[in-house]
Every structure is written in C-alpha cells, then in structure tokens.
C-alpha positions as CSV (number, residue, x, y, z in Angstrom):
1,X,9.1,-29.0,-24.9
2,X,11.6,-28.7,-22.1
3,X,15.2,-29.4,-23.1
4,X,17.9,-29.4,-20.4
5,X,21.2,-30.8,-19.4
6,X,21.5,-34.2,-17.7
7,X,22.9,-32.5,-14.6
8,X,19.3,-31.7,-13.6
9,X,18.3,-35.3,-13.4
10,X,15.1,-36.8,-14.8
11,X,13.3,-36.7,-11.4
12,X,13.6,-33.0,-11.3
13,X,12.0,-32.3,-14.7
14,X,8.5,-33.8,-14.5
15,X,5.7,-31.4,-15.3
16,X,8.0,-28.4,-15.8
17,X,6.1,-26.9,-18.7
18,X,4.4,-24.1,-16.7
19,X,0.9,-22.7,-17.2
20,X,-0.4,-20.6,-20.0
21,X,-1.6,-17.1,-19.2
22,X,1.6,-15.6,-17.9
23,X,1.7,-14.8,-14.2
24,X,-1.9,-15.1,-13.3
25,X,-1.8,-11.5,-12.3
26,X,-5.1,-10.5,-13.7
27,X,-4.5,-11.6,-17.3
28,X,-3.5,-8.2,-18.7
29,X,-0.6,-7.8,-21.1
30,X,1.3,-5.6,-18.7
31,X,0.6,-7.7,-15.6
32,X,3.8,-9.6,-15.4
33,X,4.3,-10.5,-19.0
34,X,8.1,-10.3,-18.6
35,X,8.0,-13.6,-16.7
36,X,6.9,-15.5,-19.8
37,X,10.6,-15.3,-20.6
38,X,11.7,-17.1,-23.7
39,X,8.5,-19.0,-24.3
40,X,9.4,-22.4,-22.8
41,X,12.9,-22.6,-24.2
42,X,12.2,-21.7,-27.8
43,X,14.7,-18.9,-28.0
44,X,18.4,-19.4,-28.4
45,X,18.0,-21.9,-31.2
46,X,18.8,-25.4,-29.9
47,X,20.2,-24.2,-26.7
48,X,19.5,-26.1,-23.5
49,X,17.1,-24.5,-21.1
50,X,15.7,-24.6,-17.6
51,X,12.2,-23.5,-16.7
52,X,10.2,-22.5,-13.7
53,X,9.4,-25.5,-11.5
54,X,9.0,-26.8,-7.9
55,X,12.1,-28.8,-6.9
56,X,12.4,-31.0,-3.9
57,X,9.6,-32.4,-1.7
58,X,6.7,-30.1,-0.9
59,X,4.3,-30.9,2.0
60,X,1.7,-28.6,0.3
61,X,0.1,-30.7,-2.4
62,X,-0.8,-27.6,-4.4
63,X,2.9,-26.8,-4.9
64,X,3.5,-29.2,-7.8
65,X,4.7,-28.9,-11.4
66,X,1.1,-29.2,-12.8
67,X,0.4,-26.0,-10.9
68,X,3.2,-23.6,-11.9
69,X,2.1,-20.0,-11.2
70,X,4.2,-18.3,-13.9
71,X,6.7,-19.1,-16.7
72,X,10.4,-18.0,-16.8
73,X,13.0,-19.8,-18.9
74,X,16.8,-19.5,-18.8
75,X,18.3,-20.6,-22.1
76,X,21.9,-21.5,-22.7
77,X,23.8,-18.7,-24.2
78,X,20.8,-16.4,-24.5
79,X,20.1,-13.1,-22.7
80,X,18.2,-13.6,-19.5
81,X,14.5,-12.6,-19.9
82,X,13.0,-9.7,-18.1
83,X,12.0,-10.3,-14.5
84,X,8.6,-9.0,-13.3
85,X,8.9,-7.0,-10.1
86,X,5.5,-6.5,-8.5
87,X,4.7,-3.8,-6.0
88,X,1.8,-1.6,-4.7
89,X,2.7,2.1,-4.8
90,X,-0.3,2.9,-2.6
91,X,1.0,0.7,0.2
92,X,3.6,3.3,1.4
93,X,4.3,6.9,0.2
94,X,7.8,5.8,-0.8
95,X,7.1,2.4,-2.3
96,X,7.5,3.5,-5.9
97,X,11.0,4.8,-5.1
98,X,11.8,1.5,-3.4
99,X,10.6,-0.5,-6.4
100,X,12.8,1.7,-8.7
101,X,15.8,1.0,-6.4
102,X,15.2,-2.7,-6.7
103,X,14.8,-2.4,-10.5
104,X,18.3,-0.7,-10.6
105,X,19.7,-3.4,-8.4
106,X,18.7,-6.1,-10.9
107,X,19.7,-4.1,-13.9
108,X,23.1,-3.2,-12.4
109,X,24.0,-6.9,-12.6
110,X,22.4,-7.2,-16.1
111,X,19.0,-8.6,-15.3
112,X,16.2,-6.6,-17.1
113,X,13.1,-5.8,-15.1
114,X,9.5,-4.9,-15.8
115,X,7.8,-3.1,-13.0
116,X,4.2,-4.1,-12.2
117,X,2.4,-1.6,-10.0
118,X,-1.0,-2.8,-8.7
119,X,-3.3,-1.7,-5.9
120,X,-2.5,-3.2,-2.5
121,X,-5.6,-5.3,-2.3
122,X,-5.0,-6.7,-5.8
123,X,-1.4,-7.5,-4.9
124,X,-2.4,-9.5,-1.9
125,X,-5.4,-11.1,-3.6
126,X,-3.8,-12.1,-6.9
127,X,-0.1,-12.1,-6.5
128,X,0.3,-13.6,-3.0
129,X,-1.2,-17.1,-3.5
130,X,-0.9,-19.4,-0.5
131,X,-1.4,-22.5,-2.7
132,X,1.4,-21.7,-5.2
133,X,3.4,-18.9,-3.8
134,X,3.9,-15.6,-5.7
135,X,2.5,-15.5,-9.2
136,X,5.5,-13.4,-10.3
137,X,9.3,-13.7,-9.8
138,X,9.6,-10.8,-7.4
139,X,7.2,-9.0,-5.0
140,X,7.7,-6.7,-2.1
141,X,5.8,-5.4,0.9
142,X,6.0,-3.8,4.4
143,X,4.9,-6.3,7.0
144,X,2.1,-5.1,9.3
145,X,2.9,-4.5,13.0
146,X,0.9,-7.5,14.2
147,X,1.8,-7.9,17.9
148,X,3.1,-11.4,17.6
149,X,5.7,-10.3,15.1
150,X,7.5,-8.3,17.8
151,X,7.3,-11.0,20.4
152,X,8.6,-14.1,18.9
153,X,10.8,-15.0,15.9
154,X,8.4,-17.7,14.7
155,X,6.2,-15.5,12.5
156,X,9.1,-14.6,10.3
157,X,11.3,-17.6,10.5
158,X,8.6,-20.1,9.8
159,X,7.9,-18.4,6.5
160,X,10.8,-20.4,5.3
161,X,9.2,-23.7,6.1
162,X,7.7,-25.4,3.0
163,X,4.5,-26.4,4.8
164,X,3.4,-22.9,5.6
165,X,1.1,-20.8,3.4
166,X,3.2,-17.8,4.3
167,X,6.1,-19.2,2.3
168,X,5.2,-17.1,-0.7
169,X,8.8,-17.1,-2.0
170,X,8.8,-20.9,-2.4
171,X,11.9,-21.4,-0.4
172,X,12.7,-25.0,0.5
173,X,16.0,-25.6,2.2
174,X,16.0,-29.1,4.0
175,X,18.8,-28.1,6.4
176,X,16.9,-25.0,7.5
177,X,13.6,-26.8,7.6
178,X,15.0,-29.2,10.1
179,X,16.2,-26.4,12.3
180,X,12.9,-24.6,12.0
181,X,11.0,-27.7,13.2
182,X,13.4,-28.1,16.2
183,X,13.1,-24.5,17.3
184,X,9.4,-24.4,17.0
185,X,8.9,-27.3,19.4
186,X,11.6,-26.4,21.9
187,X,9.7,-25.3,25.0
188,X,11.8,-26.6,27.8
189,X,15.3,-25.1,27.0
190,X,15.1,-21.5,26.0
191,X,18.9,-21.2,25.5
192,X,18.8,-24.0,23.0
193,X,15.9,-22.4,21.1
194,X,17.9,-19.1,21.0
195,X,20.8,-21.0,19.5
196,X,18.6,-22.6,16.9
197,X,17.0,-19.3,15.9
198,X,20.4,-17.6,15.6
199,X,21.7,-20.5,13.5
200,X,18.7,-20.2,11.2
201,X,19.4,-16.5,10.7
202,X,23.0,-17.2,9.8
203,X,22.3,-19.9,7.3
204,X,19.4,-18.0,5.7
205,X,21.4,-14.9,5.2
206,X,24.3,-16.9,3.8
207,X,21.8,-18.4,1.4
208,X,20.6,-15.0,0.4
209,X,17.0,-16.4,0.5
210,X,15.4,-13.0,0.5
211,X,16.3,-9.3,0.1
212,X,15.7,-7.7,3.5
213,X,16.0,-3.9,3.1
214,X,15.2,-1.9,6.2
215,X,13.2,-1.4,9.4
216,X,11.5,1.8,8.3
217,X,10.5,4.2,11.0
218,X,6.8,4.6,11.5
219,X,6.0,8.2,10.8
220,X,2.6,9.7,11.8
221,X,1.1,13.0,12.9
222,X,-1.2,13.9,15.7
223,X,-2.8,16.9,17.6
224,X,-0.8,17.4,20.7
225,X,-2.3,20.7,21.7
226,X,-5.7,19.1,22.7
227,X,-4.5,15.5,23.4
228,X,-1.7,14.2,25.7
229,X,-0.6,10.6,26.1
230,X,0.3,9.3,22.6
231,X,2.3,6.0,22.9
232,X,5.0,5.5,20.2
233,X,4.4,1.7,20.0
234,X,7.2,0.0,18.0
235,X,5.9,-1.2,14.7
236,X,2.5,0.3,15.2
237,X,3.4,3.9,15.7
238,X,1.2,6.3,17.7
239,X,-2.0,6.0,15.8
240,X,-2.4,2.8,13.9
241,X,-4.8,0.1,15.0
242,X,-2.7,-3.0,15.8
243,X,-2.3,-1.9,19.4
244,X,-4.7,0.1,21.6
245,X,-2.2,1.8,23.9
246,X,-2.6,5.3,22.6
247,X,-6.4,5.0,22.8
248,X,-6.5,4.0,26.4
249,X,-3.8,6.4,27.5
250,X,-4.9,9.6,25.7
251,X,-6.0,12.5,27.9
252,X,-8.1,15.3,26.5
253,X,-6.7,18.8,27.2
254,X,-9.1,20.7,24.9
255,X,-12.8,21.0,24.5
256,X,-13.6,17.5,23.0
257,X,-13.3,14.1,24.7
258,X,-13.9,12.2,21.5
259,X,-10.7,11.5,19.5
260,X,-11.2,11.6,15.7
261,X,-8.7,9.7,13.6
262,X,-8.5,10.1,9.8
263,X,-8.0,6.9,7.8
264,X,-7.8,5.9,4.1
265,X,-9.2,2.3,4.1
266,X,-12.8,1.6,5.0
267,X,-14.1,-1.4,6.9
268,X,-15.9,-4.1,5.1
269,X,-17.8,-5.5,8.0
270,X,-18.0,-6.0,11.8
271,X,-16.8,-9.6,12.0
272,X,-13.4,-9.6,13.5
273,X,-12.6,-13.4,13.3
274,X,-13.5,-13.6,9.6
275,X,-12.2,-10.2,8.5
276,X,-9.9,-11.6,5.9
277,X,-7.2,-9.1,6.7
278,X,-9.2,-6.0,6.1
279,X,-9.1,-2.8,8.3
280,X,-11.8,-4.2,10.6
281,X,-9.4,-6.9,11.7
282,X,-7.4,-4.2,13.5
283,X,-10.0,-1.6,14.4
284,X,-12.3,-4.1,16.1
285,X,-9.6,-5.0,18.5
286,X,-10.7,-1.9,20.4
287,X,-13.9,-3.9,21.2
288,X,-12.4,-7.3,21.9
289,X,-9.7,-8.7,24.2
290,X,-7.3,-11.6,23.7
291,X,-5.9,-13.8,26.3
292,X,-2.6,-11.8,26.5
293,X,-1.3,-8.6,25.0
294,X,2.1,-7.0,24.2
295,X,3.3,-3.9,26.0
296,X,5.2,-1.0,24.4
297,X,8.4,-2.7,25.6
298,X,7.3,-5.8,23.7
299,X,6.7,-7.8,26.8
300,X,3.8,-10.2,27.3
301,X,1.1,-8.6,29.6
302,X,-2.1,-10.1,31.0
303,X,-5.4,-9.5,29.2
304,X,-8.3,-11.9,29.6
305,X,-5.8,-14.4,31.0
306,X,-3.7,-13.4,34.0
307,X,-1.5,-16.4,34.3
308,X,-0.3,-19.3,32.3
309,X,1.2,-22.6,33.4
310,X,3.0,-25.0,31.2
311,X,1.9,-28.4,32.6
312,X,3.9,-30.4,30.1
313,X,5.1,-30.1,26.5
314,X,1.6,-30.3,25.1
315,X,-0.6,-28.9,27.9
316,X,-1.0,-25.3,28.9
317,X,-3.4,-24.0,31.5
318,X,-4.4,-20.4,32.0
319,X,-6.3,-18.5,34.8
320,X,-8.8,-16.0,33.5
321,X,-9.4,-12.5,34.8
322,X,-12.1,-12.3,37.5
323,X,-15.1,-10.0,37.2
324,X,-15.0,-9.4,33.5
325,X,-18.3,-8.6,31.7
326,X,-19.3,-8.5,28.1
327,X,-20.5,-5.1,26.9
328,X,-24.2,-6.3,27.3
329,X,-23.6,-7.1,30.9
330,X,-23.3,-10.9,30.7
331,X,-20.4,-12.4,32.6
332,X,-17.3,-13.6,30.8
333,X,-16.0,-17.0,31.7
334,X,-14.0,-20.1,30.6
335,X,-16.9,-21.5,28.4
336,X,-16.4,-18.4,26.2
337,X,-12.8,-19.4,25.6
338,X,-13.6,-23.0,24.9
339,X,-16.5,-22.0,22.6
340,X,-14.4,-19.5,20.7
341,X,-11.6,-21.9,19.9
342,X,-14.0,-24.6,18.8
343,X,-15.9,-22.1,16.6
344,X,-12.7,-20.9,15.0
345,X,-11.6,-24.4,14.2
346,X,-14.9,-25.6,12.9
347,X,-15.4,-22.6,10.6
348,X,-11.8,-22.1,9.7
349,X,-11.3,-18.5,10.9
350,X,-8.4,-17.0,8.8
351,X,-7.7,-14.3,11.4
352,X,-7.5,-16.7,14.3
353,X,-5.6,-19.4,12.5
354,X,-2.2,-18.6,14.2
355,X,-4.0,-19.0,17.5
356,X,-6.0,-22.2,17.1
357,X,-3.8,-24.1,14.7
358,X,-1.7,-26.0,17.3
359,X,-4.7,-26.6,19.6
360,X,-6.2,-30.1,19.7
361,X,-8.8,-29.3,22.3
362,X,-9.9,-27.0,25.1
363,X,-11.2,-28.0,28.5
364,X,-12.8,-26.0,31.3
365,X,-10.8,-26.9,34.4
366,X,-12.5,-24.7,36.9
367,X,-15.4,-22.1,37.0
368,X,-14.2,-20.6,40.3
369,X,-12.8,-17.1,40.3
370,X,-12.4,-16.0,36.7
371,X,-12.1,-19.6,35.7
372,X,-9.3,-21.8,34.4
373,X,-9.0,-23.5,31.0
374,X,-6.6,-26.2,29.6
375,X,-5.2,-26.1,26.1
376,X,-4.3,-29.6,24.8
377,X,-1.8,-29.1,21.9
378,X,-1.2,-31.3,18.9
379,X,2.5,-31.0,19.4
380,X,4.9,-28.9,21.5
381,X,4.7,-25.3,20.4
382,X,7.4,-22.9,21.5
383,X,5.4,-19.8,20.4
384,X,2.0,-20.7,21.9
385,X,2.4,-18.3,24.8
386,X,3.6,-15.5,22.6
387,X,2.7,-15.6,18.9
388,X,-0.4,-17.6,19.5
389,X,-2.1,-16.3,22.6
390,X,-1.4,-12.6,21.8
391,X,-3.0,-13.1,18.4
392,X,-6.2,-14.5,20.1
393,X,-9.7,-12.9,20.2
394,X,-12.4,-14.3,22.4
395,X,-16.1,-14.1,21.3
396,X,-19.2,-14.2,23.5
397,X,-20.8,-17.7,23.4
398,X,-24.2,-16.3,24.1
399,X,-24.1,-14.1,21.0
400,X,-22.5,-16.5,18.6
401,X,-23.7,-20.0,19.5
402,X,-26.9,-19.7,17.4
403,X,-25.3,-18.1,14.4
404,X,-25.8,-20.4,11.4
405,X,-22.7,-19.3,9.3
406,X,-20.2,-17.4,11.4
407,X,-17.9,-16.8,8.4
408,X,-20.7,-14.8,6.8
409,X,-22.1,-13.2,9.9
410,X,-22.0,-9.4,10.2
411,X,-23.3,-8.5,13.7
412,X,-25.4,-5.4,13.9
413,X,-24.0,-4.6,17.3
414,X,-20.7,-6.4,18.0
415,X,-20.3,-7.3,21.7
416,X,-16.9,-7.8,23.2
417,X,-15.1,-7.2,26.5
418,X,-12.6,-4.5,25.2
419,X,-12.0,-1.0,26.5
420,X,-14.4,0.4,24.0
421,X,-17.9,-0.7,22.9
422,X,-19.7,-0.3,19.7
423,X,-21.5,3.0,18.9
424,X,-22.1,3.2,15.1
425,X,-20.8,2.3,11.7
426,X,-21.5,4.0,8.4
427,X,-19.8,1.9,5.8
428,X,-17.3,3.9,3.8
429,X,-17.7,6.9,6.0
430,X,-17.1,6.5,9.7
431,X,-16.8,4.0,12.6
432,X,-17.5,5.1,16.2
433,X,-16.9,3.5,19.6
434,X,-17.5,4.7,23.1
435,X,-15.6,4.0,26.3
436,X,-16.3,0.9,28.3
437,X,-15.7,2.3,31.8
438,X,-15.6,-1.1,33.4
439,X,-12.5,-2.3,31.5
440,X,-9.3,-2.9,33.5
441,X,-7.2,-0.7,31.3
442,X,-8.9,2.4,32.7
443,X,-7.3,1.6,36.1
444,X,-4.3,3.9,36.5
445,X,-2.2,1.4,38.4
446,X,-2.7,-1.2,35.7
447,X,-2.0,1.2,32.9
448,X,1.1,2.6,34.6
449,X,2.4,-1.0,35.1
450,X,1.9,-1.9,31.4
451,X,2.9,1.4,29.8
452,X,5.9,2.4,32.0
453,X,7.4,5.7,30.9
454,X,4.5,6.4,28.5
455,X,1.8,6.3,31.2
456,X,-0.3,9.5,31.4
457,X,-2.6,9.8,34.4
458,X,-6.3,10.8,33.9
459,X,-9.8,9.4,33.2
460,X,-9.1,9.1,29.4
461,X,-11.2,9.7,26.4
462,X,-14.9,9.1,26.0
463,X,-14.8,7.7,22.4
464,X,-13.1,7.3,19.1
465,X,-14.3,8.1,15.6
466,X,-12.5,6.7,12.5
467,X,-13.3,9.1,9.7
468,X,-12.7,8.0,6.1
469,X,-10.8,10.5,4.1
470,X,-10.0,10.2,0.3
471,X,-6.2,10.4,0.2
472,X,-3.1,11.5,2.1
473,X,-3.3,15.1,0.9
474,X,-6.9,15.3,2.1
475,X,-5.8,13.7,5.5
476,X,-3.1,16.4,5.8
477,X,-5.6,19.1,5.0
478,X,-8.1,17.8,7.6
479,X,-5.3,17.6,10.1
480,X,-4.2,21.2,9.5
481,X,-7.8,22.5,9.6
482,X,-8.6,20.7,12.9
483,X,-11.3,18.4,11.4
484,X,-9.3,15.3,12.6
485,X,-7.1,14.8,15.6
486,X,-4.7,12.3,14.2
487,X,-3.7,10.6,11.0
488,X,-4.1,6.8,11.2
489,X,-1.8,5.9,8.3
490,X,2.0,6.1,7.9
491,X,3.4,9.2,6.2
492,X,6.6,10.1,4.5
493,X,9.0,12.5,6.2
494,X,7.8,15.4,4.0
495,X,4.2,14.5,4.4
496,X,4.5,14.5,8.2
497,X,6.4,17.8,8.1
498,X,3.5,19.3,6.0
499,X,1.0,18.1,8.6
500,X,3.1,19.4,11.4
501,X,3.3,22.9,9.9
502,X,-0.1,23.6,11.6
503,X,-0.1,24.9,15.2
504,X,-0.6,22.1,17.7
505,X,0.3,19.2,15.3
506,X,3.5,17.2,15.8
507,X,5.3,14.6,13.7
508,X,5.4,11.4,15.6
509,X,8.2,8.8,14.9
510,X,8.4,5.3,16.3
511,X,10.8,2.5,15.8
512,X,9.8,-0.6,13.8
513,X,10.3,-4.4,14.1
514,X,8.3,-5.1,10.9
515,X,10.7,-5.2,8.0
516,X,10.5,-3.9,4.4
517,X,11.6,-6.8,2.3
518,X,11.7,-8.1,-1.3
519,X,10.5,-11.7,-2.0
520,X,12.5,-13.5,-4.6
521,X,10.7,-16.5,-5.9
522,X,12.8,-19.6,-5.8
523,X,11.0,-21.5,-8.5
524,X,12.5,-19.1,-11.0
525,X,15.7,-20.8,-12.2
526,X,17.7,-17.6,-12.3
527,X,16.8,-16.8,-8.7
528,X,17.4,-20.4,-7.7
529,X,21.1,-19.9,-8.7
530,X,22.7,-19.0,-5.4
531,X,25.4,-17.1,-7.2
532,X,22.8,-14.8,-8.8
533,X,21.1,-14.3,-5.4
534,X,24.4,-13.3,-3.8
535,X,25.3,-11.0,-6.7
536,X,21.9,-9.3,-6.3
537,X,22.6,-8.9,-2.6
538,X,25.7,-6.9,-3.4
539,X,23.7,-4.7,-5.8
540,X,21.0,-3.5,-3.4
541,X,21.8,-0.1,-1.9
542,X,20.0,-0.3,1.4
543,X,21.8,2.6,3.0
544,X,21.3,4.8,0.0
545,X,17.6,4.1,0.1
546,X,17.3,4.8,3.8
547,X,19.2,8.0,3.6
548,X,18.1,9.3,0.1
549,X,14.5,8.3,0.1
550,X,13.5,7.9,3.8
551,X,15.6,10.8,4.9
552,X,17.4,8.7,7.4
553,X,14.2,7.5,9.0
554,X,14.9,3.8,9.2
555,X,17.6,1.2,9.9
556,X,19.2,-0.7,7.0
557,X,19.1,-4.4,7.7
558,X,22.4,-6.2,8.0
559,X,22.5,-9.3,5.8
560,X,19.3,-11.0,4.7
561,X,17.4,-11.2,8.0
562,X,13.9,-10.3,9.0
563,X,14.5,-10.5,12.7
564,X,14.8,-7.1,14.5
565,X,17.3,-6.4,17.2
566,X,14.3,-5.5,19.4
567,X,13.7,-9.3,19.5
568,X,16.4,-10.1,22.0
569,X,17.7,-12.7,22.8
570,X,16.7,-14.4,19.6
571,X,18.2,-11.8,17.3
572,X,21.9,-12.1,16.2
573,X,24.1,-9.7,14.3
574,X,26.6,-12.5,13.7
575,X,25.4,-13.3,10.2
576,X,26.9,-13.1,6.7
577,X,26.5,-9.6,5.2
578,X,26.7,-8.1,1.7
579,X,28.5,-4.8,1.1
580,X,26.9,-2.6,-1.6
581,X,29.2,-3.3,-4.6
582,X,27.4,-4.1,-7.9
583,X,30.8,-4.6,-9.6
584,X,31.6,-7.3,-7.2
585,X,28.2,-8.9,-8.0
586,X,29.0,-8.8,-11.7
587,X,32.4,-10.3,-11.1
588,X,30.8,-13.2,-9.2
589,X,28.4,-13.8,-12.1
590,X,31.3,-13.8,-14.6
591,X,33.2,-16.3,-12.5
592,X,30.1,-18.5,-12.6
593,X,30.2,-18.4,-16.4
594,X,27.7,-15.7,-17.2
595,X,28.6,-13.1,-19.8
596,X,27.3,-9.7,-20.8
597,X,25.9,-8.5,-24.1
598,X,26.3,-4.8,-23.4
599,X,24.4,-4.3,-20.1
600,X,22.4,-7.5,-20.4
601,X,23.3,-10.7,-18.6
602,X,23.7,-13.7,-20.8
603,X,23.3,-17.3,-19.5
604,X,26.3,-19.5,-19.4
605,X,27.3,-22.0,-22.1
606,X,29.2,-25.3,-22.4
607,X,30.8,-26.5,-19.1
608,X,29.6,-23.3,-17.4
609,X,26.0,-24.2,-18.3
610,X,26.5,-27.6,-16.8
611,X,27.7,-25.9,-13.6
612,X,24.8,-23.5,-13.7
613,X,22.4,-26.4,-14.0
614,X,24.0,-28.2,-11.1
615,X,23.6,-25.0,-8.9
616,X,19.9,-24.7,-9.9
617,X,19.2,-28.3,-9.1
618,X,20.7,-27.9,-5.6
619,X,19.4,-24.4,-5.0
620,X,21.5,-23.7,-1.9
621,X,25.1,-24.3,-3.1
622,X,27.4,-21.9,-4.7
623,X,30.5,-22.6,-6.8
624,X,32.8,-23.3,-3.8
625,X,30.4,-25.7,-2.3
626,X,30.3,-27.7,-5.6
627,X,34.0,-27.3,-6.4
628,X,33.2,-25.5,-9.6
629,X,36.0,-23.7,-11.4
630,X,36.3,-20.0,-12.2
631,X,34.8,-19.6,-15.7
632,X,35.8,-16.0,-16.1
C-alpha cells in the first residue's frame, strides 16, 4: 500500500504500486533487483514513502501507472535503496570502466549502486522499451553515428518529447515540450529555430535531465601500405558502415583490389528496411541510395535527389537524378520513390520510420528527366530535408511490389542503385559486394566536390568483403597478419596501438558528434528530485574519465547537452555547467534535508520530507524555485 504526504496530491498517486518481477530485465535475481528498493514502502516502519510512477500527462498510452516497468521506493528517514545501473561491457572496450565511474559518482553522494552488465543486444531488447521507457533506473550507451544525428539537432532534442519512443528516460517537462514542438515545425525562420534549439539546451542542462559525458574519439585501424584514401568521417570513423565515403574513395596501392574488413557482429538478413537495427541496416547502405547524403563536412549533398524545393510549409518537391539504373539494369524513377514511401508506411518499417513518419502522401509530379516527386507532409517539419531525407532508402518497385510480407522478406539477391552491388552472403561468416561502375560516386569530379580535402583520385576498389572474426583480439591478430585490411569496429587507444605495431598499419582517429551519455529514469522518485540530479551532476568526473580511461581521446561535454559543437549554428556553449565537486553535491543534498548514515544517503524527514515530496511532484523545480529553506 502506498503511503505518502499530502504534498503529492491525490491525482498524482493513482496506480503507483508498480509491477511485480523487478525490472523486467530478464527475471534473474541479479538483473536489476536493486530497483525493488524497500518493497513498496514497507521499510522504515510507518514512514511515508514515494514510489516509482508516471507523473503528468503522457501522450503515449502505454506510459501509465498500471504499466510501471520497475519498482523503487524512497521512504521517509530510511536509507535510499540501491539503484540499478545497466550497461553493456561489449558495446565499447572501455564501457566497464565508464560504468564503474558512474557507480562511484552515485556512491560519492551516498546512493548505493548495483551494476547490471548484459550483452548489447539484450540491453536494447529488454532494457530499452519504447512503450514504458527504461526498465531500470539508469542505463547508458554510445549513440551510433547515424548521418542525421550530425546534421540536425532534432534526433537528440526530440528524445525529450513525451510522445517519442526514444524518450527512454521518461522525461516530461511541459516548458521544454512546448519549445520542442515550436522548433520542430519552424521551417521559414532559421534564426528563430536556432534560438529555440539553444534555449532548449540551456533549460535542459539547468534541469540536469541526463548525464552527458563526452564525445569520444572514434579510434580504428587500417592498412595504409596497400590502401590510400581513408576518410575520417566524424562519428563514423574511417571504417564503420554508417557512411560509405571510405569505400568509394579508397585506392589500392598493393596487389589486391578487394578491401577486406574484419567485423564482430554478423548480419541477420538482407532486408535493409526491416533490419531492426542489426548490422545489415548499415552494411546494406553500400547497395542502396537515399534521396540525400551527408558529406564529411556534415553538409547535405545530393544522392538520388539533386534538388529540393520547399513549396509551402507542408509541401516539398524534389528533382531526381537522371540516368540512374537499378543493379539489374531497370531504370530508376519517381514511381520507385512513391512506392517505397507507401510500402514503408503500410508495413511499418522501423528503419525508415524517421523518414516517412511526417509524410501524408507522395505524388509523381513529372516523369521527364530524372523525374520530380511531391511530398505532402502532415505538418510543418523543420528536419525533413536533413534528418528525414538523409535517413531514407529507396527500394525498386519492380522487385518489391509482388512481395506478400515485406517485413519478413529476405531477398536472395538484393537490388539497389548504390555504388556496390550484391555478390554473396554466408551468414555468420562473410558478406561480399562488388563495384557498380555506373554509380555517380565513381566520377572523380563528383567525389572531389563531396569529399574536399579527403578526395583521392583513381578508379577505386573492385569490391568489399566483411569477414566475421570472433573478438577484438582476433581482429587485431588478423590485422597484424594481413588477413584483413581494416578493423570495422571501434578500438581503445591501447588496442589500436597494438594493431598499429605491425608494418603498414596505422591507428586512425576521427572526431565524434555522437555522445556517450547516461540515462537517468525520471519515474524514479529519487532521480525526479532535481536537487539529487544536480548533486549527481557535480559528482561525475567527465574530465577524469576522458584523460584517465580514454587517454585524452575525447572531449568532455560541458553541462548536460547532447548537441555537438559540430552542429553549428544550433549548438550553444552558453548553458549551465557543473564543476566536478562531489562535496558540493553532498552539501546540496544536506541543504535539501537529506542526511547520511555513514556513507549512505538517508531520505529527509518531517518538514524536509514535505519539501522533498513537493520537488518530486514538480520534477523540474529545486529549492530556490519553491522557496524552500535550508534544512542543513
């Protein structure tokens, strides 16, 4: 039974009992059991308590208090329960050290932590639930270098909007939501949109809505004795698969013209639009084109579309590239674009959701030249020409129109328009493609225009092989022995140095716009206390992590902001920041009425408990906002 102070209000308490079964993280005893807390308020005698719950209005019907993903209870005068911190040590070579740093940050201000290490695929499948948000109090990840994340602030900012499935941290700030909606529909006045995005960054950092740690450098290794033309793409690095620039720019200088890349994860199929986030979603981009692409300078460049006209706030027309053929020789045209969007919408393509979501309908305006299509939008969408179109993939109508169930279809020989065409796939072993010589990216003038200083002249490579290798040590060994030409996953500094100890192999370092961050779940009452979030912000040693663990290969993030300074003009450094000072964090907690039992944080009592409950109910106000006294 939930017992709480009147300060929370009756309307905020309905259905707050939580679900049985802990975090829903697989059901095992060590899978987030710390979030069960004090068992629904039973500890602490007759002390009042506050439990995990959704507060405020949520557009997603699944986010309701009959559907609580985990339990955590703060009880008046009782030590705060252990917080489950979820991570995947196999995601990055340094992720365990990062999790330990976050554990210390919580414990330095008295909050006990239970670490929960799971495989990456399990973390995303079981702990990152779009319907309820995270099934634990804290999780962390490195964001992938998807092109749209470096082009527009929308992908990161809109994660704060309560209607988006990407709001895994269950953040719901009405003031910020209003600003998010305005910026996302501002297509006429770019200066106004910049102002809005910068104001969102300021307010979100002041609210300490997340723990944003660093933009970690992308460290890789490649054979430079036999290959010239690696492109250090921001976010992607030289050899990952979110961008194709290295592949179309490489020039063989040795005996082989087929570039072999060693990878860890194997593809699950050959269906790019229904890949479900697997490796195939990235590798198959070598076979397919979108409407636009992103250059190494993070500028929009033409792909299947060569021009876009904003007719009005909800109408965009694009001219398509002339003379493009599918790999089987059939001509590409505007009907393929119309068909693809309608197919994605009808069969709910998860990969193409960011592209088609704002589209109401597509019309073929003209068949002449390459053709012209019109996108009729449901609403004004400021990111349609950036985040949306760059994320697009166009499928051949003549190959897909007779497919009964596109979501389950696994084409034997996928046909695209991309710079490479399908050769072979042996599941779990290798994936091979060969050059499509008719693609525009093999034109040196085009490539030089797009790649700028990274352009390398020449005819390019004849093919690519992705070879599955068991682990990073095996990858490094294969690199040193010459069995592979590049490592297709990120490395630590020391791992890259080991790989580069072989003749002809170099460590390759690229900058990053995809942040490393820690998600704090705002349905947890302790985390919902803004004083606690700010105290935690003072307890996270970002610079110490970058220098001590990453060897300086990264940029600590100022404040709590996911937007990179590469994203000018939307980025701003004029935001509230938090110096590393755990003692200051503890002092803030004591002023808010918390006490300490040894090293363990104890929930407030009496009037201080009333103040705590008031802050939890609001979620975005600290002591000064609510005129609360100093309880220390």
